VOBA-1610 file (N, C-alpha, C; in pm, whole numbers, padded with zeros to 5 digits, always signed):
BEGIN
Met+00072-00092+00012Met+00000-00011+00011Met+00117+00153-00027Glu+00067+00270-00130Glu+00158+00280-00071Glu+00049+00438-00074Phe+00027+00534+00037Phe-00014+00652+00056Phe+00082+00815+00062Ser+00025+00915+00062Ser+00075+01062+00013Ser-00025+01170+00095Ile+00075+01204+00155Ile-00030+01266+00232Ile+00017+01451+00185Thr-00097+01476+00171Thr-00087+01599+00022Thr-00158+01729+00110Asn-00160+01889+00088Asn-00183+01982+00211Asn-00390+02034+00122Ser-00425+01933+00007Ser-00560+01882-00037Ser-00659+01793+00030Asn-00511+01636+00014Asn-00656+01522+00076Asn-00589+01489+00155Thr-00626+01580+00323Thr-00538+01523+00457Thr-00655+01603+00551Cys-00754+01545+00609Cys-00782+01638+00710Cys-00720+01638+00874Trp-00713+01693+00949Trp-00688+01775+01032Trp-00660+01728+01098Val-00690+01648+01271Val-00761+01633+01392Val-00729+01666+01493Phe-00735+01821+01595Phe-00643+01794+01683Phe-00753+01811+01823Ile-00692+01714+01928Ile-00727+01660+02081Ile-00709+01686+02174Ser-00750+01829+02262Ser-00622+01848+02368Ser-00757+01821+02460Asp-00788+01740+02578Asp-00837+01808+02737Asp-00781+01848+02798Ser-00744+01967+02836Ser-00664+02036+02926Ser-00733+02235+02928Thr-00678+02281+03046Thr-00754+02370+03087Thr-00673+02508+03094Glu-00495+02459+03046Glu-00405+02491+03050Glu-00354+02589+02879Val-00309+02691+02908Val-00299+02762+02752Val-00140+02718+02672Arg-00069+02668+02825Arg+00047+02605+02706Arg-00046+02488+02580His-00117+02407+02613His-00130+02297+02532His-00244+02344+02421Ile-00293+02501+02444Ile-00325+02586+02319Ile-00229+02584+02250Phe-00111+02641+02322Phe+00010+02739+02215Phe+00029+02569+02156Asp+00079+02499+02198Asp+00121+02314+02128Asp+00051+02341+02038Val-00115+02337+01988Val-00221+02315+01916Val-00183+02463+01836Ala-00175+02579+01882Ala-00175+02667+01771Ala-00036+02682+01664Tyr+00009+02638+01704Tyr+00181+02641+01685Tyr+00152+02515+01550Ala+00061+02408+01542Ala+00043+02237+01463Ala+00008+02349+01356Val-00085+02406+01451Val-00224+02472+01297Val-00160+02529+01237Leu-00044+02667+01307Leu-00013+02749+01166Leu+00111+02698+01120Val+00186+02613+01110Val+00206+02550+01015Val+00195+02462+00964Leu+00052+02415+00925Leu-00043+02373+00789Leu-00057+02461+00769Lys-00103+02590+00794Lys-00159+02699+00717Lys-00056+02753+00633Gln+00127+02742+00678Gln+00168+02798+00626Gln+00287+02732+00514Arg+00190+02589+00548Arg+00130+02470+00405Arg+00068+02467+00282Gly+00013+02592+00368Gly-00134+02594+00261Gly-00253+02467+00296Val-00303+02464+00370Val-00340+02383+00468Val-00508+02475+00468Ala-00612+02423+00373Ala-00694+02492+00415Ala-00753+02536+00568Asp-00836+02605+00629Asp-00930+02565+00742Asp-01038+02467+00722Ser-01102+02471+00640Ser-01160+02346+00610Ser-01113+02194+00673Ala-00971+02178+00676Ala-00899+02054+00657Ala-00861+02048+00790Ile-00896+02161+00827Ile-00843+02167+01017Ile-00971+02162+01115Lys-00980+02061+01200Lys-01040+02021+01340Lys-01005+02083+01489Phe-01059+02139+01578Phe-00965+02130+01679Phe-01082+02121+01760Phe-01073+02026+01887Phe-01187+01937+02011Phe-01104+01929+02124Thr-01147+02071+02202Thr-01175+02091+02310Thr-01258+02128+02375Asp-01279+02115+02530Asp-01335+02142+02599Asp-01332+02250+02771Asp-01182+02364+02662Asp-01115+02439+02728Asp-01225+02581+02689Pro-01267+02617+02828Pro-01350+02780+02765Pro-01269+02899+02754Gln-01142+02902+02739Gln-01074+02967+02699Gln-01008+02942+02591Gly-01058+02851+02503Gly-01003+02848+02357Gly-00993+02938+02225Val-01117+02955+02262Val-01176+03009+02121Val-01122+03152+02179Ala-01110+03231+02247Ala-01031+03368+02267Ala-00895+03386+02187Tyr-00786+03209+02182Tyr-00715+03193+02172Tyr-00696+03187+02024Thr-00785+03080+01994Thr-00811+03075+01822Thr-00823+03144+01712Thr-00938+03270+01839Thr-00963+03416+01781Thr-00846+03488+01740Ala-00783+03525+01874Ala-00673+03579+01823Ala-00566+03582+01744Leu-00521+03443+01701Leu-00412+03382+01645Leu-00493+03314+01475Gly-00655+03384+01454Gly-00656+03357+01309Gly-00680+03237+01297Ile-00700+03103+01361Ile-00737+02972+01373Ile-00871+02908+01367Pro-00886+02813+01339Pro-01024+02736+01348Pro-01090+02705+01457Asn-01201+02796+01512Asn-01238+02803+01646Asn-01259+02662+01715Pro-01254+02577+01807Pro-01275+02465+01880Pro-01373+02434+01907Leu-01472+02263+01908Leu-01560+02256+01941Leu-01519+02152+02020Pro-01648+02082+02117Pro-01654+01988+02145Pro-01575+01849+02155Ile-01537+01795+02277Ile-01476+01703+02232Ile-01613+01612+02255Ala-01672+01602+02281Ala-01791+01509+02278Ala-01866+01524+02117Ser-01850+01664+02096Ser-01886+01656+01909Ser-01805+01529+01826Phe-01651+01478+01900Phe-01567+01400+01786Phe-01634+01296+01630Gln-01753+01199+01706Gln-01790+01113+01678Gln-01893+01228+01518Ser-01951+01255+01593Ser-02067+01301+01483Ser-01959+01372+01414Thr-01881+01470+01418Thr-01832+01541+01326Thr-01762+01477+01222Met-01663+01376+01263Met-01618+01226+01168Met-01639+01225+01068Gln-01758+01181+01160Gln-01901+01109+01044Gln-01955+01226+00925Val-01931+01272+00971Val-01948+01382+00796Val-01891+01509+00737Ala-01776+01440+00771Ala-01588+01506+00680Ala-01562+01458+00657Thr-01644+01496+00490Thr-01643+01397+00367Thr-01507+01508+00297Gly-01466+01382+00172Gly-01382+01459+00067Gly-01231+01476+00105Phe-01189+01359+00200Phe-01047+01360+00213Phe-00985+01199+00180Glu-00889+01190+00160Glu-00864+01042+00091Glu-00727+00982+00272Asn-00644+01088+00354Asn-00659+01086+00494Asn-00699+01162+00633Leu-00682+01075+00726Leu-00687+01162+00884Leu-00598+01187+00932Phe-00481+01347+00999Phe-00431+01231+01049Phe-00471+01278+01161Val-00544+01248+01301Val-00526+01275+01437Val-00450+01296+01569Val-00436+01379+01586Val-00308+01465+01656Val-00386+01457+01832Val-00299+01368+01939Val-00387+01426+02066Val-00300+01508+02177Ala-00337+01545+02213Ala-00238+01675+02279Ala-00283+01662+02437Gly-00259+01763+02506Gly-00300+01775+02614Gly-00246+01738+02752His-00344+01687+02855His-00290+01603+02962His-00377+01364+02935Gly-00307+01318+02922Gly-00341+01211+02919Gly-00348+01112+03075Gly-00419+00996+03015Gly-00470+00940+03156Gly-00434+00766+03134Val-00472+00664+03229Val-00502+00524+03197Val-00589+00485+03070Glu-00660+00561+03100Glu-00846+00537+03010Glu-00829+00526+02864Gly-00772+00705+02886Gly-00797+00759+02752Gly-00746+00924+02778Ile-00838+00954+02629Ile-00875+01159+02666Ile-00905+01133+02770Gly-00892+01234+02899Gly-01013+01289+02951Gly-00974+01224+03059His-01040+01370+03196His-01029+01246+03354His-01146+01362+03410Pro-01292+01297+03378Pro-01306+01157+03322Pro-01279+01104+03187Val-01267+00956+03149Val-01245+00931+03025Val-01394+01047+02937Lys-01297+01061+02850Lys-01428+01162+02728Lys-01422+01025+02539Ile-01295+01034+02610Ile-01314+00917+02476Ile-01197+00799+02475Ser-01215+00641+02519Ser-01112+00573+02500Ser-01037+00538+02407Pro-00949+00440+02389Pro-00893+00392+02276Pro-00902+00391+02206Ala-01015+00285+02239Ala-01083+00207+02137Ala-01206+00240+02035Asp-01238+00402+02109Asp-01352+00460+02082Asp-01298+00553+01955Leu-01191+00605+02039Leu-01081+00698+01947Leu-01018+00607+01788Val-01013+00473+01793Val-00968+00476+01636Val-01072+00379+01508Arg-01202+00381+01637Arg-01367+00324+01544Arg-01428+00524+01551His-01411+00630+01570His-01467+00756+01508His-01369+00770+01446Ser-01211+00704+01426Ser-01152+00786+01289Ser-01163+00656+01175Arg-01207+00559+01188Arg-01238+00499+01104Arg-01337+00501+00997Ser-01410+00617+01082Ser-01610+00592+01050Ser-01538+00676+00974Thr-01478+00805+00946Thr-01483+00889+00857Thr-01493+00818+00725Pro-01584+00893+00660Pro-01612+00858+00497Pro-01496+00931+00436Asp-01461+00802+00359Asp-01412+00821+00213Asp-01241+00819+00215Val-01207+00805+00399Val-01069+00781+00434Val-00996+00670+00410Arg-00893+00659+00351Arg-00850+00586+00283Arg-00707+00532+00402Leu-00701+00581+00491Leu-00537+00613+00613Leu-00595+00706+00715Val-00593+00612+00864Val-00596+00731+00962Val-00401+00716+00985Thr-00390+00855+01012Thr-00262+00825+01138Thr-00339+00866+01256Ile-00228+00803+01380Ile-00312+00900+01492Ile-00136+00919+01546Ala-00144+01032+01602Ala-00009+01099+01682Ala-00077+01115+01829Leu+00003+01093+01930Leu-00038+01103+02022Leu+00066+01160+02148Thr+00060+01225+02171Thr+00188+01329+02267Thr+00194+01388+02407Gln+00038+01276+02397Gln+00060+01339+02575Gln+00113+01269+02714Cys+00046+01180+02837Cys+00165+01109+02891Cys+00046+01000+02909Phe+00155+00860+02913Phe+00032+00686+02875Phe+00015+00731+02757Ala+00061+00730+02642Ala+00034+00708+02554Ala+00058+00617+02495Gly+00088+00487+02500Gly+00058+00363+02530Gly-00024+00300+02530Val-00123+00348+02607Val-00228+00294+02662Val-00290+00259+02509Phe-00293+00337+02451Phe-00343+00358+02296Phe-00348+00204+02189Asn-00182+00205+02239Asn-00095+00126+02160Asn-00156-00062+02144Phe-00116-00091+02040Phe-00164-00223+01993Phe-00288-00294+01983Ile-00344-00188+01915Ile-00460-00156+01843Ile-00458-00299+01725Asn-00583-00332+01608Asn-00540-00411+01527Asn-00500-00296+01401Ala-00402-00314+01362Ala-00344-00160+01250Ala-00360-00213+01086Arg-00451-00338+01109Arg-00443-00352+01008Arg-00565-00353+00910Ala-00657-00336+01052Ala-00827-00358+00962Ala-00848-00221+00879Glu-00900-00286+00798Glu-00993-00095+00698Glu-01092-00010+00737Pro-01012+00112+00695Pro-00907+00151+00655Pro-00754+00148+00808Pro-00662+00117+00681Pro-00555+00056+00801Pro-00527+00207+00872Val-00427+00193+00979Val-00386+00298+01096Val-00257+00288+01119Val-00182+00392+01121Val-00070+00385+01127Val-00083+00431+01299Met-00033+00493+01341Met-00033+00465+01560Met+00101+00498+01635Phe+00144+00651+01677Phe+00305+00689+01745Phe+00242+00702+01868Gly+00345+00704+01953Gly+00293+00792+02066Gly+00449+00864+02124Ala+00419+01003+02194Ala+00590+01064+02216Ala+00618+00958+02346Ala+00495+00941+02413Ala+00619+00790+02543Ala+00450+00729+02567Asn+00556+00613+02635Asn+00505+00487+02633Asn+00418+00497+02764Leu+00432+00427+02875Leu+00279+00424+02994Leu+00316+00542+03134Gly+00379+00621+03043Gly+00478+00703+03151Gly+00428+00807+03137Ser+00534+00955+03140Ser+00486+01039+03150Ser+00567+01113+02976Ser+00489+01246+02918Ser+00578+01277+02832Ser+00571+01417+02896Ile+00664+01485+02783Ile+00754+01587+02865Ile+00752+01788+02791Ser+00723+01850+02869Ser+00721+02022+02788Ser+00834+02079+02899Thr+00841+02161+02803Thr+01007+02196+02817Thr+00980+02379+02798Leu+01029+02480+02744Leu+01029+02631+02750Leu+01073+02626+02650Ile+00984+02674+02561Ile+01111+02649+02439Ile+01142+02810+02349Asp+01149+02886+02292Asp+01184+03016+02226Asp+01209+02948+02085Leu+01148+03021+01989Leu+01159+02968+01873Leu+01226+03055+01798Gly+01231+03179+01858Gly+01407+03297+01791Gly+01287+03400+01713Ser+01216+03336+01667Ser+01101+03432+01621Ser+00989+03375+01568Pro+00855+03457+01599Pro+00764+03426+01664Pro+00661+03342+01497Ile+00609+03260+01489Ile+00550+03244+01375Ile+00416+03259+01401Ile+00419+03329+01260Ile+00304+03474+01297Ile+00103+03414+01201Ser+00044+03428+01206Ser-00108+03400+01201Ser-00121+03464+01084Pro-00105+03415+00941Pro-00156+03546+00813Pro-00313+03603+00838Ala-00371+03536+00969Ala-00519+03640+00911Ala-00511+03731+01000Ser-00448+03726+01186Ser-00505+03841+01259Ser-00359+03845+01288Gly-00201+03845+01187Gly-00096+03906+01183Gly-00069+03902+01384Asn-00076+03788+01448Asn-00068+03803+01580Asn+00098+03586+01542Gly+00086+03611+01662Gly+00205+03488+01676Gly+00248+03398+01813Ile+00303+03258+01815Ile+00337+03257+01905Ile+00537+03263+01885Gln+00579+03265+02046Gln+00690+03262+01998Gln+00766+03153+02062Arg+00718+03231+02239Arg+00807+03138+02358Arg+00673+03068+02471Trp+00672+02993+02467Trp+00574+02890+02515Trp+00657+02746+02559Ser+00581+02675+02746Ser+00645+02534+02764Ser+00573+02484+02680Ala+00647+02383+02571Ala+00594+02332+02467Ala+00584+02180+02503Asn+00525+02129+02460Asn+00528+01950+02444Asn+00623+01981+02299Val+00795+01833+02403Val+00872+01860+02280Val+00827+01763+02130Phe+00777+01692+02207Phe+00760+01523+02122Phe+00686+01621+01965Met+00609+01706+02039Met+00476+01799+01932Met+00506+01904+01838Leu+00589+01974+01928Leu+00685+02055+01823Leu+00821+02052+01756Tyr+00842+01942+01763Tyr+00947+01857+01657Tyr+00886+01819+01544Leu+00766+01703+01618Leu+00693+01709+01495Leu+00633+01808+01405Phe+00570+01919+01414Phe+00542+01999+01341Phe+00650+02105+01303Lys+00763+02066+01338Lys+00873+02120+01254Lys+00928+02035+01142Trp+00898+01941+01178Trp+00946+01861+01036Trp+00831+01873+00942Ile+00683+01877+00978Ile+00590+01837+00872Ile+00607+01993+00834Leu+00683+02105+00896Leu+00654+02261+00795Leu+00759+02214+00722Ser+00883+02137+00726Ser+00974+02147+00586Ser+01035+01980+00624Pro+00925+01890+00537Pro+00981+01747+00548Pro+01142+01698+00503Arg+01153+01641+00514Arg+01282+01549+00507Arg+01314+01412+00505Asp+01505+01366+00412Asp+01468+01212+00475Asp+01630+01236+00548Ile+01524+01139+00661Ile+01613+01169+00783Ile+01657+01006+00792Asp+01668+00953+00711Asp+01712+00771+00756Asp+01753+00762+00624Gly+01827+00825+00500Gly+01852+00819+00410Gly+01840+00755+00332Asp+01706+00669+00283Asp+01667+00615+00255Asp+01583+00619+00098Gly+01653+00744+00070Gly+01548+00830-00022Gly+01426+00867-00044Arg+01320+00826+00089Arg+01217+00857+00040Arg+01127+00952+00204Val+01114+01037+00186Val+01059+01195+00282Val+00910+01103+00374Cys+00897+01009+00407Cys+00748+00964+00461Cys+00708+00954+00616Leu+00641+00898+00663Leu+00571+00915+00770Leu+00714+00829+00885Leu+00735+00795+00844Leu+00894+00721+00945Leu+01010+00764+00961Asp+00975+00888+00879Asp+01102+01032+00875Asp+01042+01122+00991Ala+00900+01148+00983Ala+00874+01248+01084Ala+00888+01189+01234Tyr+00874+01018+01211Tyr+00862+00980+01357Tyr+01017+00946+01385Lys+01073+00952+01268Lys+01197+00917+01381Lys+01321+01075+01391Tyr+01212+01177+01345Tyr+01330+01321+01372Tyr+01267+01358+01534Ser+01068+01376+01565Ser+01042+01402+01639Ser+01085+01355+01747Gly+01080+01227+01734Gly+01144+01191+01919Gly+01275+01157+01910Ala+01371+01124+01783Ala+01515+01203+01835Ala+01540+01328+01867Ser+01495+01433+01814Ser+01512+01589+01896Ser+01461+01616+01988Ala+01279+01540+02051Ala+01254+01543+02159Ala+01334+01535+02281Ser+01420+01385+02279Ser+01518+01304+02326Ser+01676+01437+02340Ser+01657+01483+02241Ser+01725+01567+02269Ser+01759+01741+02339Glu+01685+01727+02301Glu+01595+01899+02409Glu+01595+01806+02543Ile+01534+01718+02562Ile+01521+01686+02713Ile+01646+01674+02794Ile+01758+01561+02675Ile+01901+01562+02729Ile+01936+01734+02801Arg+01928+01813+02669Arg+01960+01964+02695Arg+01920+02076+02825Val+01809+02013+02835Val+01780+02106+02930Val+01767+02060+03141Lys+01782+01931+03095Lys+01831+01807+03257Lys+01883+01953+03347Pro+02050+01972+03297Pro+02133+02007+03366Pro+02088+02131+03450Ser+02015+02256+03388Ser+02006+02332+03405Ser+01810+02325+03502Ile+01796+02264+03455Ile+01623+02225+03574Ile+01692+02179+03707Phe+01832+02072+03721Phe+01884+02023+03885Phe+01935+02141+03908Leu+01986+02246+03876Leu+02062+02379+03921Leu+01905+02463+04023Glu+01822+02458+03951Glu+01651+02505+03927Glu+01567+02399+04060Ser+01576+02309+04045Ser+01522+02253+04162Ser+01616+02229+04315Leu+01753+02237+04265Leu+01875+02240+04387Leu+01805+02416+04432Glu+01802+02564+04402Glu+01789+02651+04464Glu+01597+02638+04492Leu+01498+02603+04423Leu+01379+02570+04433Leu+01371+02475+04598Ser+01455+02388+04646Ser+01450+02280+04750Ser+01537+02436+04871Glu+01619+02521+04832Glu+01651+02565+04946Glu+01568+02683+05010Lys+01528+02739+04922Lys+01367+02805+04927Lys+01335+02727+04967Leu+01221+02640+05007Leu+01077+02552+05035Leu+01160+02543+05169Lys+01281+02503+05148Lys+01331+02505+05308Lys+01309+02577+05427Lys+01350+02675+05309Lys+01406+02837+05438Lys+01217+02905+05453Gln+01147+02848+05403Gln+01001+02897+05389Gln+00939+02812+05499Glu+00980+02710+05518Glu+00894+02586+05634Glu+00967+02667+05725Glu+01129+02623+05764Glu+01179+02740+05861Glu+01127+02798+05924Asp+01097+02956+05826Asp+01019+03041+05939Asp+00951+03053+05899Ile+00805+02984+05921Ile+00694+02963+06000Ile+00750+02885+06135Ala+00830+02796+06060Ala+00847+02723+06212Ala+00859+02790+06337Ser+00962+02842+06293Ser+01042+02961+06413Ser+00962+03076+06477Gly+00869+03080+06372Gly+00840+03223+06425Gly+00859+03327+06282Ala+00968+03341+06240Ala+00995+03439+06189Ala+00917+03450+06105Val+00838+03435+06037Val+00728+03500+05962Val+00559+03395+06039Ser+00450+03508+06024Ser+00352+03411+06031Ser+00278+03343+06009Asn+00196+03248+06069Asn+00189+03111+05986Asn-00011+03152+05970Thr-00012+03265+05835Thr-00093+03255+05726Thr-00153+03222+05657Leu-00257+03207+05574Leu-00279+03152+05498Leu-00181+03147+05343Thr-00223+03269+05356Thr-00097+03344+05231Thr+00073+03259+05250Glu+00083+03245+05386Glu+00258+03221+05382Glu+00234+03034+05354Gln+00094+02986+05352Gln+00115+02834+05341Gln+00078+02777+05165Leu+00004+02910+05152Leu+00004+02909+04986Leu+00139+02942+04932Lys+00229+03030+04964Lys+00398+02997+04919Lys+00452+02911+04941Val+00417+02811+05010Val+00512+02707+05091Val+00429+02643+04964Met+00295+02631+05000Met+00272+02455+04828Met+00297+02554+04745Ala+00297+02676+04707Ala+00321+02698+04521Ala+00515+02663+04524Thr+00578+02619+04555Thr+00738+02642+04624Thr+00702+02491+04528Arg+00689+02431+04644Arg+00657+02244+04645Arg+00555+02199+04536Gln+00517+02260+04452Gln+00436+02230+04312Gln+00559+02191+04231Glu+00658+02318+04220Glu+00717+02409+04111Glu+00840+02379+04144Leu+00878+02262+04269Leu+00957+02141+04291Leu+00937+02056+04279Asp+00798+02021+04269Asp+00743+01808+04215Asp+00785+01860+04060Gly+00746+01996+03956Gly+00754+01945+03850Gly+00844+01976+03796Lys+01041+01995+03844Lys+01146+01994+03818Lys+01177+01879+03858Val+01158+01820+03968Val+01188+01662+03978Val+01119+01554+03914Ser+01041+01581+03848Ser+00949+01463+03776Ser+01029+01442+03609Ile+01067+01595+03606Ile+01148+01618+03463Ile+01237+01577+03482Leu+01298+01579+03529Leu+01450+01483+03597Leu+01466+01387+03563Tyr+01368+01289+03668Tyr+01346+01158+03634Tyr+01294+01039+03555Thr+01227+01126+03480Thr+01204+01077+03331Thr+01204+01054+03213Ser+01234+00963+03151Ser+01317+00905+03029Ser+01148+00916+02914Gln+01095+00934+02850Gln+01060+00947+02764Gln+01072+00876+02596Glu+01044+00765+02634Glu+01061+00646+02519Glu+00918+00666+02406Pro+00910+00668+02330Pro+00860+00717+02223Pro+00807+00565+02138Trp+00727+00505+02090Trp+00654+00451+01978Trp+00602+00447+01828Leu+00590+00366+01813Leu+00510+00299+01661Leu+00465+00206+01641Leu+00398+00227+01571Leu+00286+00079+01566Leu+00265+00097+01388Tyr+00290-00014+01320Tyr+00264-00073+01167Tyr+00344-00019+01121Ala+00461+00014+01167Ala+00556+00110+01064Ala+00585+00063+00945Asp+00556-00054+00899Asp+00615-00146+00800Asp+00488-00020+00677Leu+00393+00027+00737Leu+00303+00174+00635Leu+00359+00235+00646Ala+00418+00266+00796Ala+00463+00434+00749Ala+00542+00491+00677Arg+00677+00353+00603Arg+00754+00356+00521Arg+00703+00405+00383Asn+00559+00362+00371Asn+00550+00434+00291Asn+00398+00455+00223Ile+00437+00582+00362Ile+00389+00741+00331Ile+00406+00814+00348Thr+00403+00925+00188Thr+00542+01019+00112Thr+00430+01168+00247Phe+00539+01251+00172Phe+00500+01410+00221Phe+00517+01460+00100Ala+00386+01543+00035Ala+00384+01618-00130Ala+00426+01704+00006
//
């Protein structure tokens, strides 16, 4: 089987169950990349239940979000596309998308396959615990190529600065610096400028997977030394805050307790990155080799 993903034959779908602005920016960056490539708004769907989502999509001139509950019904009437490319962002869980679960792994695959006219489904899972979606029957019709940023563990976001903003041609606004999901960031960096990574003479989905996985790992390795130093500073700060309250140097007020909680939460986040190794995975590699990008 041979497939080609082009600007006109593919429907791009983003699903994010999160209320954090950084995850909206992850999707916004991806959508702006697609728009730079010439993908029409009508070929892009964004599903989120974040109430602030529309404010950012409007400001950036990208398609406004749809409720996650409408994913199935929307896909059933998305006609005229040979390929469906689904990207799951935001937070992950052990039973699927959402807390409580809004889309199970089986439902994501089933509803994606129900899209009329689609001959190929590609699913990129950038969130934590992406491995819960793995090991489906990928060869059923239409076939599914699936890959994840992480297996049954955490995916990582780090502070990214693009150097210069990626600008929305519709609004003139852009994004440049945010805590980005590094796997998703590099996936769409490759999509912006597809190239042969493994030297086999083909520019294909396998190259996208290798580039995003290796680049994300390199980025995580790069930031860990600075995160280690930040963790030491936060540890000392937390120790002093707790000692000041215990000794009476500061009053044990709700304000001071909240400061301690905020420092502890920030420290926990830094330490979790230090001790996380993000390992990507790919399902149906033989088909991924035969999916080219035009």
